[in-house]
PDB file of N, CA, C and O in Angstrom:
ATOM      1  N   MET A   1     210.919  89.799-133.547  1.00  0.00           N
ATOM      2  CA  MET A   1     211.146  88.400-133.897  1.00  0.00           C
ATOM      3  C   MET A   1     210.226  88.072-135.142  1.00  0.00           C
ATOM      4  O   MET A   1     209.059  88.462-135.104  1.00  0.00           O
ATOM      5  N   LYS A   2     210.636  87.456-136.117  1.00  0.00           N
ATOM      6  CA  LYS A   2     209.848  87.081-137.186  1.00  0.00           C
ATOM      7  C   LYS A   2     208.894  85.974-136.877  1.00  0.00           C
ATOM      8  O   LYS A   2     209.272  85.050-136.157  1.00  0.00           O
ATOM      9  N   ASP A   3     207.740  86.000-137.344  1.00  0.00           N
ATOM     10  CA  ASP A   3     206.731  84.977-137.162  1.00  0.00           C
ATOM     11  C   ASP A   3     207.240  83.699-137.896  1.00  0.00           C
ATOM     12  O   ASP A   3     207.768  83.821-139.001  1.00  0.00           O
ATOM     13  N   LYS A   4     207.101  82.532-137.338  1.00  0.00           N
ATOM     14  CA  LYS A   4     207.446  81.261-137.948  1.00  0.00           C
ATOM     15  C   LYS A   4     206.113  80.751-138.584  1.00  0.00           C
ATOM     16  O   LYS A   4     205.161  80.304-137.944  1.00  0.00           O
ATOM     17  N   ILE A   5     206.192  80.889-139.984  1.00  0.00           N
ATOM     18  CA  ILE A   5     205.009  80.437-140.744  1.00  0.00           C
ATOM     19  C   ILE A   5     205.239  79.095-141.410  1.00  0.00           C
ATOM     20  O   ILE A   5     206.278  78.955-142.055  1.00  0.00           O
ATOM     21  N   LEU A   6     204.342  78.056-141.319  1.00  0.00           N
ATOM     22  CA  LEU A   6     204.496  76.865-142.039  1.00  0.00           C
ATOM     23  C   LEU A   6     203.375  76.978-143.125  1.00  0.00           C
ATOM     24  O   LEU A   6     202.189  76.796-142.850  1.00  0.00           O
ATOM     25  N   ASP A   7     203.848  77.303-144.427  1.00  0.00           N
ATOM     26  CA  ASP A   7     202.950  77.475-145.566  1.00  0.00           C
ATOM     27  C   ASP A   7     202.845  76.167-146.228  1.00  0.00           C
ATOM     28  O   ASP A   7     203.810  75.689-146.824  1.00  0.00           O
ATOM     29  N   LEU A   8     201.653  75.538-146.143  1.00  0.00           N
ATOM     30  CA  LEU A   8     201.475  74.112-146.594  1.00  0.00           C
ATOM     31  C   LEU A   8     201.350  74.139-148.165  1.00  0.00           C
ATOM     32  O   LEU A   8     201.299  73.071-148.775  1.00  0.00           O
ATOM     33  N   ASN A   9     201.301  75.331-148.818  1.00  0.00           N
ATOM     34  CA  ASN A   9     201.349  75.367-150.250  1.00  0.00           C
ATOM     35  C   ASN A   9     202.739  75.300-150.794  1.00  0.00           C
ATOM     36  O   ASN A   9     202.906  75.058-151.989  1.00  0.00           O
ATOM     37  N   LYS A  10     203.729  75.497-150.000  1.00  0.00           N
ATOM     38  CA  LYS A  10     205.193  75.575-150.451  1.00  0.00           C
ATOM     39  C   LYS A  10     205.699  74.116-150.461  1.00  0.00           C
ATOM     40  O   LYS A  10     205.196  73.261-149.733  1.00  0.00           O
ATOM     41  N   THR A  11     206.645  73.881-151.256  1.00  0.00           N
ATOM     42  CA  THR A  11     207.310  72.576-151.303  1.00  0.00           C
ATOM     43  C   THR A  11     208.178  72.353-150.102  1.00  0.00           C
ATOM     44  O   THR A  11     208.583  73.327-149.467  1.00  0.00           O
ATOM     45  N   VAL A  12     208.487  71.134-149.754  1.00  0.00           N
ATOM     46  CA  VAL A  12     209.325  70.864-148.628  1.00  0.00           C
ATOM     47  C   VAL A  12     210.746  71.584-148.875  1.00  0.00           C
ATOM     48  O   VAL A  12     211.339  72.138-147.949  1.00  0.00           O
ATOM     49  N   TYR A  13     211.206  71.541-150.078  1.00  0.00           N
ATOM     50  CA  TYR A  13     212.423  72.245-150.433  1.00  0.00           C
ATOM     51  C   TYR A  13     212.418  73.702-150.123  1.00  0.00           C
ATOM     52  O   TYR A  13     213.372  74.251-149.571  1.00  0.00           O
ATOM     53  N   GLU A  14     211.331  74.320-150.487  1.00  0.00           N
ATOM     54  CA  GLU A  14     211.209  75.799-150.272  1.00  0.00           C
ATOM     55  C   GLU A  14     211.092  76.059-148.679  1.00  0.00           C
ATOM     56  O   GLU A  14     211.721  76.975-148.150  1.00  0.00           O
ATOM     57  N   LEU A  15     210.376  75.325-148.064  1.00  0.00           N
ATOM     58  CA  LEU A  15     210.268  75.501-146.591  1.00  0.00           C
ATOM     59  C   LEU A  15     211.560  75.294-145.906  1.00  0.00           C
ATOM     60  O   LEU A  15     211.921  76.101-145.048  1.00  0.00           O
ATOM     61  N   CYS A  16     212.304  74.241-146.231  1.00  0.00           N
ATOM     62  CA  CYS A  16     213.540  73.968-145.545  1.00  0.00           C
ATOM     63  C   CYS A  16     214.651  74.938-145.918  1.00  0.00           C
ATOM     64  O   CYS A  16     215.542  75.233-145.121  1.00  0.00           O
ATOM     65  N   SER A  17     214.574  75.427-147.160  1.00  0.00           N
ATOM     66  CA  SER A  17     215.520  76.478-147.556  1.00  0.00           C
ATOM     67  C   SER A  17     215.284  77.836-146.787  1.00  0.00           C
ATOM     68  O   SER A  17     216.205  78.551-146.393  1.00  0.00           O
ATOM     69  N   ASP A  18     213.975  78.099-146.624  1.00  0.00           N
ATOM     70  CA  ASP A  18     213.690  79.290-145.819  1.00  0.00           C
ATOM     71  C   ASP A  18     213.955  79.183-144.334  1.00  0.00           C
ATOM     72  O   ASP A  18     214.254  80.176-143.670  1.00  0.00           O
ATOM     73  N   ASP A  19     213.848  78.023-143.839  1.00  0.00           N
ATOM     74  CA  ASP A  19     213.983  77.736-142.395  1.00  0.00           C
ATOM     75  C   ASP A  19     214.558  76.406-142.184  1.00  0.00           C
ATOM     76  O   ASP A  19     213.800  75.441-142.078  1.00  0.00           O
ATOM     77  N   PRO A  20     215.897  76.259-142.110  1.00  0.00           N
ATOM     78  CA  PRO A  20     216.499  74.888-141.980  1.00  0.00           C
ATOM     79  C   PRO A  20     216.070  74.099-140.731  1.00  0.00           C
ATOM     80  O   PRO A  20     216.267  72.884-140.697  1.00  0.00           O
ATOM     81  N   GLY A  21     215.486  74.752-139.695  1.00  0.00           N
ATOM     82  CA  GLY A  21     214.948  74.041-138.558  1.00  0.00           C
ATOM     83  C   GLY A  21     213.803  73.130-138.946  1.00  0.00           C
ATOM     84  O   GLY A  21     213.527  72.128-138.286  1.00  0.00           O
ATOM     85  N   ILE A  22     213.123  73.510-140.067  1.00  0.00           N
ATOM     86  CA  ILE A  22     211.898  72.606-140.454  1.00  0.00           C
ATOM     87  C   ILE A  22     212.392  71.239-140.821  1.00  0.00           C
ATOM     88  O   ILE A  22     211.657  70.273-140.613  1.00  0.00           O
ATOM     89  N   THR A  23     213.634  71.074-141.377  1.00  0.00           N
ATOM     90  CA  THR A  23     214.122  69.731-141.649  1.00  0.00           C
ATOM     91  C   THR A  23     214.094  68.866-140.394  1.00  0.00           C
ATOM     92  O   THR A  23     213.631  67.727-140.454  1.00  0.00           O
ATOM     93  N   ARG A  24     214.522  69.315-139.386  1.00  0.00           N
ATOM     94  CA  ARG A  24     214.606  68.641-138.121  1.00  0.00           C
ATOM     95  C   ARG A  24     213.167  68.181-137.654  1.00  0.00           C
ATOM     96  O   ARG A  24     212.944  67.051-137.217  1.00  0.00           O
ATOM     97  N   LEU A  25     212.301  69.082-137.777  1.00  0.00           N
ATOM     98  CA  LEU A  25     210.889  68.806-137.291  1.00  0.00           C
ATOM     99  C   LEU A  25     210.223  67.844-138.153  1.00  0.00           C
ATOM    100  O   LEU A  25     209.439  67.012-137.695  1.00  0.00           O
ATOM    101  N   LEU A  26     210.543  67.940-139.523  1.00  0.00           N
ATOM    102  CA  LEU A  26     209.957  66.904-140.489  1.00  0.00           C
ATOM    103  C   LEU A  26     210.548  65.540-140.200  1.00  0.00           C
ATOM    104  O   LEU A  26     209.849  64.530-140.294  1.00  0.00           O
ATOM    105  N   GLU A  27     211.843  65.492-139.843  1.00  0.00           N
ATOM    106  CA  GLU A  27     212.416  64.229-139.530  1.00  0.00           C
ATOM    107  C   GLU A  27     211.771  63.673-138.304  1.00  0.00           C
ATOM    108  O   GLU A  27     211.479  62.477-138.287  1.00  0.00           O
ATOM    109  N   ALA A  28     211.529  64.426-137.293  1.00  0.00           N
ATOM    110  CA  ALA A  28     210.934  63.983-136.051  1.00  0.00           C
ATOM    111  C   ALA A  28     209.489  63.595-136.331  1.00  0.00           C
ATOM    112  O   ALA A  28     208.963  62.800-135.552  1.00  0.00           O
ATOM    113  N   ALA A  29     208.822  64.048-137.311  1.00  0.00           N
ATOM    114  CA  ALA A  29     207.450  63.733-137.609  1.00  0.00           C
ATOM    115  C   ALA A  29     207.352  62.493-138.445  1.00  0.00           C
ATOM    116  O   ALA A  29     206.238  62.073-138.757  1.00  0.00           O
ATOM    117  N   GLY A  30     208.522  61.834-138.855  1.00  0.00           N
ATOM    118  CA  GLY A  30     208.528  60.603-139.616  1.00  0.00           C
ATOM    119  C   GLY A  30     209.029  60.720-141.014  1.00  0.00           C
ATOM    120  O   GLY A  30     209.220  59.706-141.685  1.00  0.00           O
ATOM    121  N   PHE A  31     209.249  61.906-141.478  1.00  0.00           N
ATOM    122  CA  PHE A  31     209.806  62.097-142.761  1.00  0.00           C
ATOM    123  C   PHE A  31     211.405  61.889-142.719  1.00  0.00           C
ATOM    124  O   PHE A  31     212.168  62.799-143.044  1.00  0.00           O
ATOM    125  N   ARG A  32     211.811  60.741-142.334  1.00  0.00           N
ATOM    126  CA  ARG A  32     213.270  60.449-142.245  1.00  0.00           C
ATOM    127  C   ARG A  32     214.032  60.542-143.470  1.00  0.00           C
ATOM    128  O   ARG A  32     215.210  60.895-143.416  1.00  0.00           O
ATOM    129  N   ASP A  33     213.446  60.246-144.630  1.00  0.00           N
ATOM    130  CA  ASP A  33     214.047  60.262-145.871  1.00  0.00           C
ATOM    131  C   ASP A  33     214.608  61.685-146.265  1.00  0.00           C
ATOM    132  O   ASP A  33     215.576  61.834-147.011  1.00  0.00           O
ATOM    133  N   ILE A  34     213.913  62.688-145.700  1.00  0.00           N
ATOM    134  CA  ILE A  34     214.340  64.004-146.026  1.00  0.00           C
ATOM    135  C   ILE A  34     215.783  64.348-145.732  1.00  0.00           C
ATOM    136  O   ILE A  34     216.346  65.265-146.330  1.00  0.00           O
ATOM    137  N   THR A  35     216.359  63.638-144.843  1.00  0.00           N
ATOM    138  CA  THR A  35     217.772  63.864-144.370  1.00  0.00           C
ATOM    139  C   THR A  35     218.767  63.061-145.289  1.00  0.00           C
ATOM    140  O   THR A  35     219.980  63.261-145.230  1.00  0.00           O
ATOM    141  N   LYS A  36     218.216  62.173-146.114  1.00  0.00           N
ATOM    142  CA  LYS A  36     219.124  61.464-147.014  1.00  0.00           C
ATOM    143  C   LYS A  36     219.762  62.370-148.033  1.00  0.00           C
ATOM    144  O   LYS A  36     219.099  63.292-148.508  1.00  0.00           O
ATOM    145  N   PRO A  37     221.064  62.156-148.413  1.00  0.00           N
ATOM    146  CA  PRO A  37     221.614  63.015-149.397  1.00  0.00           C
ATOM    147  C   PRO A  37     220.839  63.133-150.714  1.00  0.00           C
ATOM    148  O   PRO A  37     220.550  62.103-151.323  1.00  0.00           O
ATOM    149  N   GLY A  38     220.499  64.297-151.168  1.00  0.00           N
ATOM    150  CA  GLY A  38     219.873  64.496-152.350  1.00  0.00           C
ATOM    151  C   GLY A  38     218.415  64.453-152.407  1.00  0.00           C
ATOM    152  O   GLY A  38     217.813  64.855-153.403  1.00  0.00           O
ATOM    153  N   MET A  39     217.807  63.971-151.352  1.00  0.00           N
ATOM    154  CA  MET A  39     216.310  63.829-151.263  1.00  0.00           C
ATOM    155  C   MET A  39     215.613  65.199-151.220  1.00  0.00           C
ATOM    156  O   MET A  39     214.596  65.406-151.883  1.00  0.00           O
ATOM    157  N   LEU A  40     216.160  66.110-150.450  1.00  0.00           N
ATOM    158  CA  LEU A  40     215.547  67.431-150.366  1.00  0.00           C
ATOM    159  C   LEU A  40     215.666  68.232-151.724  1.00  0.00           C
ATOM    160  O   LEU A  40     214.780  68.997-152.107  1.00  0.00           O
ATOM    161  N   ALA A  41     216.743  68.012-152.363  1.00  0.00           N
ATOM    162  CA  ALA A  41     217.008  68.667-153.647  1.00  0.00           C
ATOM    163  C   ALA A  41     216.215  68.006-154.798  1.00  0.00           C
ATOM    164  O   ALA A  41     216.010  68.650-155.827  1.00  0.00           O
ATOM    165  N   THR A  42     215.769  66.753-154.658  1.00  0.00           N
ATOM    166  CA  THR A  42     215.032  66.105-155.689  1.00  0.00           C
ATOM    167  C   THR A  42     213.553  66.066-155.346  1.00  0.00           C
ATOM    168  O   THR A  42     212.796  66.943-155.763  1.00  0.00           O
ATOM    169  N   ALA A  43     213.124  65.036-154.573  1.00  0.00           N
ATOM    170  CA  ALA A  43     211.739  64.904-154.207  1.00  0.00           C
ATOM    171  C   ALA A  43     211.182  66.169-153.527  1.00  0.00           C
ATOM    172  O   ALA A  43     210.057  66.603-153.775  1.00  0.00           O
ATOM    173  N   GLY A  44     212.059  66.745-152.635  1.00  0.00           N
ATOM    174  CA  GLY A  44     211.582  67.915-151.943  1.00  0.00           C
ATOM    175  C   GLY A  44     211.193  69.098-152.777  1.00  0.00           C
ATOM    176  O   GLY A  44     210.510  69.987-152.268  1.00  0.00           O
ATOM    177  N   ARG A  45     211.588  69.168-154.035  1.00  0.00           N
ATOM    178  CA  ARG A  45     211.237  70.214-154.896  1.00  0.00           C
ATOM    179  C   ARG A  45     209.802  70.126-155.454  1.00  0.00           C
ATOM    180  O   ARG A  45     209.321  71.087-156.055  1.00  0.00           O
ATOM    181  N   PHE A  46     209.141  69.031-155.268  1.00  0.00           N
ATOM    182  CA  PHE A  46     207.801  68.901-155.799  1.00  0.00           C
ATOM    183  C   PHE A  46     206.817  68.403-154.801  1.00  0.00           C
ATOM    184  O   PHE A  46     205.612  68.433-155.050  1.00  0.00           O
ATOM    185  N   VAL A  47     207.305  67.931-153.645  1.00  0.00           N
ATOM    186  CA  VAL A  47     206.356  67.421-152.566  1.00  0.00           C
ATOM    187  C   VAL A  47     206.082  68.565-151.532  1.00  0.00           C
ATOM    188  O   VAL A  47     206.990  69.263-151.080  1.00  0.00           O
ATOM    189  N   THR A  48     204.829  68.699-151.210  1.00  0.00           N
ATOM    190  CA  THR A  48     204.458  69.518-150.119  1.00  0.00           C
ATOM    191  C   THR A  48     204.302  68.628-148.888  1.00  0.00           C
ATOM    192  O   THR A  48     204.265  67.402-148.993  1.00  0.00           O
ATOM    193  N   ILE A  49     204.209  69.275-147.703  1.00  0.00           N
ATOM    194  CA  ILE A  49     203.955  68.369-146.554  1.00  0.00           C
ATOM    195  C   ILE A  49     202.619  67.586-146.631  1.00  0.00           C
ATOM    196  O   ILE A  49     202.569  66.399-146.310  1.00  0.00           O
ATOM    197  N   PRO A  50     201.534  68.280-147.065  1.00  0.00           N
ATOM    198  CA  PRO A  50     200.298  67.459-147.124  1.00  0.00           C
ATOM    199  C   PRO A  50     200.386  66.291-148.148  1.00  0.00           C
ATOM    200  O   PRO A  50     199.781  65.245-147.916  1.00  0.00           O
ATOM    201  N   LYS A  51     201.086  66.440-149.215  1.00  0.00           N
ATOM    202  CA  LYS A  51     201.278  65.363-150.164  1.00  0.00           C
ATOM    203  C   LYS A  51     202.113  64.303-149.701  1.00  0.00           C
ATOM    204  O   LYS A  51     201.804  63.132-149.918  1.00  0.00           O
ATOM    205  N   GLY A  52     203.236  64.649-149.026  1.00  0.00           N
ATOM    206  CA  GLY A  52     204.076  63.711-148.357  1.00  0.00           C
ATOM    207  C   GLY A  52     203.373  62.909-147.321  1.00  0.00           C
ATOM    208  O   GLY A  52     203.556  61.695-147.227  1.00  0.00           O
ATOM    209  N   ALA A  53     202.551  63.589-146.523  1.00  0.00           N
ATOM    210  CA  ALA A  53     201.824  62.854-145.406  1.00  0.00           C
ATOM    211  C   ALA A  53     200.827  61.913-146.056  1.00  0.00           C
ATOM    212  O   ALA A  53     200.559  60.850-145.498  1.00  0.00           O
ATOM    213  N   LYS A  54     200.270  62.249-147.201  1.00  0.00           N
ATOM    214  CA  LYS A  54     199.357  61.346-147.802  1.00  0.00           C
ATOM    215  C   LYS A  54     200.135  60.108-148.375  1.00  0.00           C
ATOM    216  O   LYS A  54     199.676  58.974-148.241  1.00  0.00           O
ATOM    217  N   MET A  55     201.305  60.350-149.007  1.00  0.00           N
ATOM    218  CA  MET A  55     202.000  59.260-149.574  1.00  0.00           C
ATOM    219  C   MET A  55     202.536  58.326-148.482  1.00  0.00           C
ATOM    220  O   MET A  55     202.613  57.111-148.660  1.00  0.00           O
ATOM    221  N   LYS A  56     202.885  58.904-147.402  1.00  0.00           N
ATOM    222  CA  LYS A  56     203.417  58.038-146.266  1.00  0.00           C
ATOM    223  C   LYS A  56     202.366  57.573-145.314  1.00  0.00           C
ATOM    224  O   LYS A  56     202.654  56.838-144.370  1.00  0.00           O
ATOM    225  N   ASN A  57     201.091  58.012-145.558  1.00  0.00           N
ATOM    226  CA  ASN A  57     199.990  57.608-144.698  1.00  0.00           C
ATOM    227  C   ASN A  57     200.193  58.122-143.209  1.00  0.00           C
ATOM    228  O   ASN A  57     199.904  57.454-142.216  1.00  0.00           O
ATOM    229  N   PHE A  58     200.709  59.350-143.191  1.00  0.00           N
ATOM    230  CA  PHE A  58     200.928  60.078-141.854  1.00  0.00           C
ATOM    231  C   PHE A  58     199.691  60.904-141.621  1.00  0.00           C
ATOM    232  O   PHE A  58     198.995  61.275-142.567  1.00  0.00           O
ATOM    233  N   ASP A  59     199.400  61.207-140.308  1.00  0.00           N
ATOM    234  CA  ASP A  59     198.298  62.040-139.871  1.00  0.00           C
ATOM    235  C   ASP A  59     198.745  63.439-139.999  1.00  0.00           C
ATOM    236  O   ASP A  59     199.600  63.882-139.232  1.00  0.00           O
ATOM    237  N   LEU A  60     198.161  64.228-141.013  1.00  0.00           N
ATOM    238  CA  LEU A  60     198.533  65.575-141.246  1.00  0.00           C
ATOM    239  C   LEU A  60     198.222  66.451-140.008  1.00  0.00           C
ATOM    240  O   LEU A  60     198.990  67.350-139.667  1.00  0.00           O
ATOM    241  N   GLU A  61     197.115  66.178-139.364  1.00  0.00           N
ATOM    242  CA  GLU A  61     196.847  67.007-138.230  1.00  0.00           C
ATOM    243  C   GLU A  61     197.886  66.810-137.112  1.00  0.00           C
ATOM    244  O   GLU A  61     198.185  67.759-136.388  1.00  0.00           O
ATOM    245  N   ALA A  62     198.406  65.671-136.969  1.00  0.00           N
ATOM    246  CA  ALA A  62     199.467  65.523-135.923  1.00  0.00           C
ATOM    247  C   ALA A  62     200.755  66.233-136.356  1.00  0.00           C
ATOM    248  O   ALA A  62     201.475  66.742-135.497  1.00  0.00           O
ATOM    249  N   ILE A  63     201.057  66.284-137.600  1.00  0.00           N
ATOM    250  CA  ILE A  63     202.136  66.983-138.073  1.00  0.00           C
ATOM    251  C   ILE A  63     201.929  68.549-137.816  1.00  0.00           C
ATOM    252  O   ILE A  63     202.813  69.265-137.346  1.00  0.00           O
ATOM    253  N   LYS A  64     200.805  68.940-138.139  1.00  0.00           N
ATOM    254  CA  LYS A  64     200.428  70.428-137.900  1.00  0.00           C
ATOM    255  C   LYS A  64     200.616  70.735-136.424  1.00  0.00           C
ATOM    256  O   LYS A  64     201.200  71.749-136.042  1.00  0.00           O
ATOM    257  N   GLN A  65     200.098  69.819-135.602  1.00  0.00           N
ATOM    258  CA  GLN A  65     200.143  70.093-134.156  1.00  0.00           C
ATOM    259  C   GLN A  65     201.662  70.161-133.648  1.00  0.00           C
ATOM    260  O   GLN A  65     202.050  70.978-132.812  1.00  0.00           O
ATOM    261  N   ALA A  66     202.443  69.227-134.242  1.00  0.00           N
ATOM    262  CA  ALA A  66     203.858  69.281-133.746  1.00  0.00           C
ATOM    263  C   ALA A  66     204.530  70.589-134.115  1.00  0.00           C
ATOM    264  O   ALA A  66     205.323  71.101-133.325  1.00  0.00           O
ATOM    265  N   PHE A  67     204.234  71.179-135.336  1.00  0.00           N
ATOM    266  CA  PHE A  67     204.822  72.386-135.714  1.00  0.00           C
ATOM    267  C   PHE A  67     204.202  73.477-134.826  1.00  0.00           C
ATOM    268  O   PHE A  67     204.948  74.353-134.388  1.00  0.00           O
ATOM    269  N   ALA A  68     202.880  73.489-134.527  1.00  0.00           N
ATOM    270  CA  ALA A  68     202.366  74.451-133.711  1.00  0.00           C
ATOM    271  C   ALA A  68     203.018  74.504-132.239  1.00  0.00           C
ATOM    272  O   ALA A  68     203.199  75.554-131.623  1.00  0.00           O
ATOM    273  N   GLU A  69     203.317  73.319-131.803  1.00  0.00           N
ATOM    274  CA  GLU A  69     203.980  73.173-130.517  1.00  0.00           C
ATOM    275  C   GLU A  69     205.420  73.814-130.463  1.00  0.00           C
ATOM    276  O   GLU A  69     205.993  74.129-129.420  1.00  0.00           O
ATOM    277  N   HIS A  70     205.927  73.962-131.751  1.00  0.00           N
ATOM    278  CA  HIS A  70     207.271  74.554-131.830  1.00  0.00           C
ATOM    279  C   HIS A  70     207.179  76.082-132.346  1.00  0.00           C
ATOM    280  O   HIS A  70     208.131  76.680-132.848  1.00  0.00           O
ATOM    281  N   GLY A  71     205.970  76.590-132.159  1.00  0.00           N
ATOM    282  CA  GLY A  71     205.800  78.031-132.379  1.00  0.00           C
ATOM    283  C   GLY A  71     205.477  78.408-133.893  1.00  0.00           C
ATOM    284  O   GLY A  71     205.582  79.574-134.273  1.00  0.00           O
ATOM    285  N   TYR A  72     205.117  77.476-134.663  1.00  0.00           N
ATOM    286  CA  TYR A  72     204.769  77.723-136.030  1.00  0.00           C
ATOM    287  C   TYR A  72     203.284  78.066-136.185  1.00  0.00           C
ATOM    288  O   TYR A  72     202.417  77.429-135.587  1.00  0.00           O
ATOM    289  N   LYS A  73     203.029  79.040-136.963  1.00  0.00           N
ATOM    290  CA  LYS A  73     201.616  79.295-137.387  1.00  0.00           C
ATOM    291  C   LYS A  73     201.423  78.573-138.708  1.00  0.00           C
ATOM    292  O   LYS A  73     202.308  78.602-139.563  1.00  0.00           O
ATOM    293  N   ILE A  74     200.229  77.895-138.894  1.00  0.00           N
ATOM    294  CA  ILE A  74     200.043  77.082-140.002  1.00  0.00           C
ATOM    295  C   ILE A  74     199.153  77.904-141.024  1.00  0.00           C
ATOM    296  O   ILE A  74     198.045  78.358-140.740  1.00  0.00           O
ATOM    297  N   LYS A  75     199.785  78.036-142.254  1.00  0.00           N
ATOM    298  CA  LYS A  75     199.037  78.580-143.366  1.00  0.00           C
ATOM    299  C   LYS A  75     198.505  77.472-144.105  1.00  0.00           C
ATOM    300  O   LYS A  75     199.274  76.677-144.646  1.00  0.00           O
ATOM    301  N   GLU A  76     197.151  77.335-144.183  1.00  0.00           N
ATOM    302  CA  GLU A  76     196.512  76.107-144.789  1.00  0.00           C
ATOM    303  C   GLU A  76     196.722  76.121-146.270  1.00  0.00           C
ATOM    304  O   GLU A  76     197.076  77.153-146.841  1.00  0.00           O
ATOM    305  N   GLU A  77     196.504  74.953-146.929  1.00  0.00           N
ATOM    306  CA  GLU A  77     196.589  74.716-148.318  1.00  0.00           C
ATOM    307  C   GLU A  77     195.396  75.521-149.022  1.00  0.00           C
ATOM    308  O   GLU A  77     194.283  75.614-148.504  1.00  0.00           O
ATOM    309  N   SER A  78     195.701  76.032-150.125  1.00  0.00           N
ATOM    310  CA  SER A  78     194.658  76.641-150.913  1.00  0.00           C
ATOM    311  C   SER A  78     194.119  75.653-151.930  1.00  0.00           C
ATOM    312  O   SER A  78     194.904  74.905-152.513  1.00  0.00           O
ATOM    313  N   THR A  79     192.868  75.615-152.162  1.00  0.00           N
ATOM    314  CA  THR A  79     192.277  74.637-152.976  1.00  0.00           C
ATOM    315  C   THR A  79     191.855  75.201-154.393  1.00  0.00           C
ATOM    316  O   THR A  79     191.323  74.460-155.219  1.00  0.00           O
TER     317      THR A  79
END
């Protein structure tokens, strides 16, 4: 079984293209706009999860925890 990796350096578009299940988890975490037609293909191409969390004032640690609970390993942002 392939490891499920959440690479926080990748854009939301890249993540969701690689693993469509991520879209559902992002929606559950509060990123409801990601399911609107065209949003993934536009804003999703330049927004990472940490950037989106900051813009929406979401707790990034809670988002990471939600993904970890679904079996994802978190690859942290590079600075």
